[in-house]
C-alpha positions in Angstrom: -69.8 -79.9 -49.5 -67.6 -79.2 -52.5 -67.2 -76.0 -54.5 -68.9 -72.7 -53.9 -71.9 -74.1 -52.2 -71.9 -77.3 -54.3 -74.3 -80.0 -53.2 -72.4 -82.5 -55.4 -69.0 -82.6 -57.0 -68.5 -80.8 -60.4 -68.3 -84.0 -62.3 -72.0 -84.6 -61.3 -72.8 -81.5 -63.4 -70.3 -81.7 -66.2 -70.6 -84.3 -68.9 -67.5 -86.3 -69.7 -65.5 -84.2 -72.1 -64.8 -86.1 -75.3 -62.1 -83.7 -76.4 -58.5 -85.2 -76.7 -57.3 -82.0 -75.1 -57.6 -83.6 -71.6 -55.2 -86.4 -72.5 -52.9 -84.9 -75.1 -49.2 -84.5 -74.5 -49.2 -81.2 -76.3 -49.2 -78.0 -74.2 -52.6 -76.5 -73.5 -51.0 -73.0 -73.8 -47.7 -71.9 -75.3 -46.5 -68.3 -75.1 -43.2 -67.2 -76.7 -41.5 -63.8 -76.6 -44.6 -61.9 -75.5 -44.3 -58.1 -75.3 -46.9 -55.4 -74.7 -46.5 -51.7 -74.1 -49.1 -49.1 -73.2 -47.6 -45.7 -74.0 -44.4 -45.4 -72.0 -45.4 -48.3 -69.7 -43.9 -51.8 -70.5 -46.6 -54.2 -69.3 -45.0 -57.4 -70.6 -41.3 -57.7 -71.4 -40.5 -60.9 -73.1 -42.7 -63.5 -71.3 -42.3 -67.2 -72.2 -44.7 -69.8 -70.8 -45.8 -73.3 -71.5 -48.8 -74.7 -69.6 -49.3 -78.5 -69.6 -52.6 -80.1 -70.4 -54.5 -80.9 -67.1 -52.5 -78.7 -64.8 -53.5 -75.7 -62.7 -50.9 -73.1 -63.6 -50.5 -69.9 -61.6 -49.3 -66.4 -62.4 -48.3 -64.9 -59.1 -47.2 -61.3 -58.6 -48.2 -57.9 -57.3 -50.8 -55.6 -58.9 -49.2 -54.1 -62.0 -46.8 -57.0 -62.6 -48.3 -57.8 -66.0 -50.4 -60.8 -65.0 -53.8 -59.5 -66.3 -52.3 -58.2 -69.6 -50.7 -61.6 -70.2 -53.9 -63.5 -69.6 -55.9 -61.1 -71.7 -53.6 -61.7 -74.6 -54.0 -65.5 -74.1 -57.8 -65.0 -74.0 -57.7 -63.1 -77.3 -58.9 -59.9 -75.8 -55.7 -57.9 -76.3 -53.2 -57.9 -79.2 -49.6 -58.3 -78.3 -46.9 -56.0 -79.8 -44.6 -59.0 -80.2 -44.7 -62.7 -79.6 -46.7 -65.9 -80.4 -49.6 -67.5 -78.5 -51.0 -71.0 -79.1 -54.0 -72.0 -77.2 -55.1 -75.7 -77.3 -53.0 -76.0 -80.5 -54.9 -73.2 -82.1 -54.2 -69.5 -82.9 -56.5 -66.5 -82.4 -55.6 -65.1 -85.8 -57.1 -68.1 -87.6 -59.1 -70.2 -85.1 -61.0 -67.7 -83.0 -64.4 -69.3 -83.4 -63.2 -72.7 -82.5 -61.3 -71.4 -79.5 -64.2 -69.5 -78.1 -66.1 -72.8 -77.8 -63.4 -74.4 -75.7 -62.5 -71.6 -73.3 -64.0 -70.4 -70.1 -63.0 -66.9 -68.9 -63.6 -65.1 -65.6 -62.2 -61.6 -65.9 -60.7 -59.6 -63.0 -63.8 -57.4 -63.3 -66.9 -58.7 -65.0 -69.5 -56.1 -66.0 -72.8 -57.9 -66.3 -76.2 -56.4 -67.2 -77.6 -55.4 -63.8 -81.3 -55.4 -65.0 -81.1 -59.1 -66.0 -81.9 -61.8 -63.5 -79.2 -64.3 -62.4 -81.0 -67.1 -64.3 -81.2 -64.9 -67.5 -77.6 -64.0 -67.3 -76.4 -67.7 -67.0 -78.8 -68.7 -69.8 -77.4 -66.0 -72.0 -73.8 -67.2 -71.5 -74.9 -70.8 -71.9 -76.5 -70.0 -75.3 -73.1 -69.0 -76.6 -71.8 -72.5 -76.4 -72.7 -75.8 -78.3 -72.4 -77.9 -75.1 -72.2 -77.6 -71.3 -74.2 -78.0 -68.1 -77.7 -76.6 -67.9 -78.6 -73.4 -66.1 -79.8 -75.1 -62.9 -76.6 -77.1 -62.6 -74.4 -74.1 -63.1 -76.3 -72.1 -60.4 -76.1 -75.1 -58.1 -72.3 -75.2 -58.5 -71.9 -71.6 -57.3 -74.7 -71.7 -54.7 -76.9 -69.2 -56.5 -80.1 -71.2 -57.1 -82.0 -69.2 -54.6 -81.0 -66.0 -56.4 -82.2 -67.3 -59.8 -84.9 -64.7 -60.1 -82.9 -61.8 -58.5 -81.6 -59.0 -60.6 -77.8 -58.9 -61.0 -77.7 -55.3 -59.6 -79.0 -56.5 -56.2 -76.2 -59.1 -55.7 -73.3 -58.5 -53.3 -69.8 -58.3 -54.6 -69.1 -61.9 -53.7 -72.3 -63.2 -55.3 -71.5 -61.3 -58.5 -68.1 -63.0 -58.6 -69.7 -66.4 -58.1 -72.1 -65.6 -61.0 -69.1 -64.7 -63.2 -67.6 -68.1 -62.4 -70.8 -69.8 -63.4 -70.7 -67.9 -66.7 -67.1 -69.0 -67.2 -68.1 -72.6 -66.7 -71.1 -72.4 -69.1 -69.4 -74.1 -72.1 -67.8 -77.0 -70.2 -64.3 -75.5 -71.0 -61.2 -77.4 -71.8 -59.1 -74.4 -70.6 -60.4 -72.2 -67.8 -58.9 -68.7 -67.2 -59.4 -67.3 -63.7 -58.1 -63.8 -63.2 -57.9 -63.1 -59.5 -61.1 -65.1 -58.8 -61.2 -64.7 -55.0 -60.7 -60.9 -54.8 -63.5 -59.5 -52.6 -64.7 -62.8 -51.4 -65.1 -63.6 -47.7 -62.9 -66.3 -46.2 -65.6 -69.0 -46.3 -66.5 -68.3 -50.0 -62.8 -68.2 -50.8 -62.2 -71.7 -49.3 -65.3 -73.0 -51.1 -64.1 -71.7 -54.4 -60.7 -73.3 -53.8 -62.5 -76.7 -53.3 -64.3 -76.2 -56.6 -61.1 -75.5 -58.5 -59.5 -78.5 -56.9 -62.5 -80.6 -58.1 -62.0 -79.3 -61.6 -58.3 -80.2 -61.4 -59.2 -83.8 -60.4 -61.4 -84.0 -63.6 -58.3 -83.1 -65.7 -59.3 -79.5 -66.5 -56.5 -77.1 -67.4 -56.7 -73.9 -65.4 -54.7 -70.7 -65.7 -55.0 -68.7 -62.5 -53.7 -65.2 -61.7 -53.4 -64.2 -58.1 -51.5 -62.1 -55.6 -52.4 -64.4 -52.7 -49.5 -66.6 -51.9 -51.6 -69.1 -50.0 -54.0 -69.5 -52.9 -51.1 -70.1 -55.3 -49.5 -72.7 -53.0 -52.7 -74.6 -52.5 -54.1 -74.7 -56.0 -51.3 -74.5 -58.5 -49.2 -77.4 -59.8 -46.7 -74.9 -61.1 -46.3 -71.2 -60.6 -44.6 -68.4 -62.6 -43.7 -65.5 -60.4 -44.1 -62.3 -62.4 -42.6 -58.9 -61.6 -42.4 -55.7 -63.8 -43.5 -57.6 -66.9 -41.0 -60.5 -66.6 -41.1 -64.0 -65.3 -38.5 -64.1 -62.5 -39.1 -67.7 -61.3 -41.0 -70.7 -62.5 -41.4 -74.1 -60.9 -43.6 -76.1 -58.5 -44.5 -74.2 -55.3 -42.3 -76.6 -53.2 -39.3 -76.2 -55.5 -39.7 -72.4 -55.6 -39.7 -72.2 -51.8 -36.7 -74.5 -51.6 -34.8 -72.0 -53.8 -34.9 -69.6 -50.8 -32.6 -71.9 -48.9 -34.4 -71.1 -45.7 -36.8 -73.4 -43.9 -38.2 -70.8 -41.5 -38.5 -67.0 -41.2 -38.3 -65.0 -37.9 -40.2 -61.8 -38.4 -40.8 -58.8 -36.1 -41.9 -55.2 -36.3 -40.2 -52.3 -34.5 -41.4 -48.8 -33.4 -39.9 -46.1 -35.6 -37.4 -45.0 -32.8 -35.8 -48.4 -32.7 -35.4 -49.0 -36.4 -31.9 -47.4 -36.3 -30.7 -50.0 -33.9 -31.1 -52.8 -36.5 -29.2 -53.4 -39.7 -28.8 -56.4 -42.0 -25.5 -57.5 -40.5 -26.6 -57.6 -36.9 -27.7 -61.3 -36.9 -25.2 -62.5 -39.5 -22.9 -64.3 -37.0 -25.7 -66.3 -35.4 -25.5 -70.0 -36.4 -28.3 -70.9 -38.8 -29.0 -67.4 -40.0 -28.9 -67.2 -43.8 -30.0 -63.6 -44.5 -31.7 -60.6 -42.9 -34.1 -58.3 -44.8 -35.5 -55.0 -43.5 -38.6 -53.7 -45.2 -40.4 -50.6 -43.9 -40.8 -51.3 -40.1 -40.3 -55.1 -40.4 -37.3 -57.3 -40.0 -37.3 -60.8 -41.6 -34.5 -63.2 -40.7 -34.2 -66.3 -42.9 -32.9 -69.3 -40.9 -32.4 -73.0 -41.6 -33.2 -74.4 -38.1 -35.6 -72.3 -36.1 -34.8 -73.9 -32.7 -31.1 -73.2 -33.0 -31.3 -69.6 -34.2 -34.3 -68.3 -32.3 -32.7 -68.1 -28.8 -29.7 -66.1 -30.1 -31.9 -63.8 -32.2 -34.0 -63.0 -29.1 -30.8 -62.4 -27.0 -29.5 -60.0 -29.6 -32.7 -58.0 -29.7 -32.7 -57.9 -25.9 -29.1 -56.7 -25.9 -30.1 -53.7 -27.9 -32.9 -53.0 -25.4 -35.5 -52.7 -28.0 -39.1 -54.1 -27.8 -40.7 -55.4 -31.0 -44.4 -54.4 -31.5 -45.0 -57.8 -33.2 -43.1 -61.0 -33.3 -43.8 -64.2 -35.1 -42.2 -67.2 -36.9 -43.4 -69.1 -39.9 -42.2 -71.6 -42.4 -40.8 -70.1 -45.6 -43.4 -69.1 -48.2 -43.7 -67.8 -51.8 -44.1 -64.3 -50.3 -40.6 -64.7 -48.7 -39.2 -65.9 -52.0 -40.7 -62.9 -53.8 -39.3 -60.4 -51.3 -35.9 -62.2 -51.5 -35.9 -61.8 -55.3 -37.3 -58.3 -55.6 -37.0 -56.5 -52.2 -40.7 -55.8 -52.3 -43.8 -57.5 -50.9 -46.4 -59.0 -53.2 -49.0 -56.4 -52.1 -46.7 -53.5 -52.8 -47.6 -53.3 -56.5 
């Protein structure tokens, strides 16, 4: 089974797109010098991005980093204070009508008319576009056929999110914007949505995805821009970004409050293979190049201080580790 409850892959529902957008060497989206302020709050502070045609590009960062404001400007929903945006070679100032026919948008929070049925809602969105799958195909993609006659107000949060995705796909978009699409979904629905996005990628669709889930970004995105406090602080493929950390593994443990004073960032520095130590709240993270060499000495050092971690784990280095390394904060801190 592919996609959110798909009984067939998305290319069984989507007609072949004739647009040259899928094969062009021009960027699908180009952003230069983007700035936006809300009162005293600087939401975006000089963002530059270029998204290639046919790639899934991720904006990864904590809540409040500027991801949604950036994507809303690219969608034509918010005016920037400064900067230029080109979408599919077009500009919102002069080509808004043409752009709306080629974009699919799932907002972070989609407010749909709760008295309409699911089928009526999808039919309404389908009517906005010159081409695209029919209503039944769209509902099948997101596993909502059995809810066709149900009113939107009776749907669960996850079902509403799947309905919003069906609406975003109604025009067979050349460029699809997904703003934190899996927020509120259960694990199974999350994985199914990932499979749908991967199928759309294989068809050559261009996707801009915002998320604060590192595993989602690593799995789905060809390239990722890590955003913090309105700035892009790193941009590359997931593998290349993780390699920038320099560590292959991370040893992480939590301590009770009384034992936190026994640990500092220099304690493990002399152990062969230890590259860096980070202390955040009650957690200690030790970046190492070879786990099997460093782990015994780390454990011996902890035992020598006569402290007992409340949690202890090891993992391969992730984008979360890179973000903490760059900012000193976790992705979920906001």
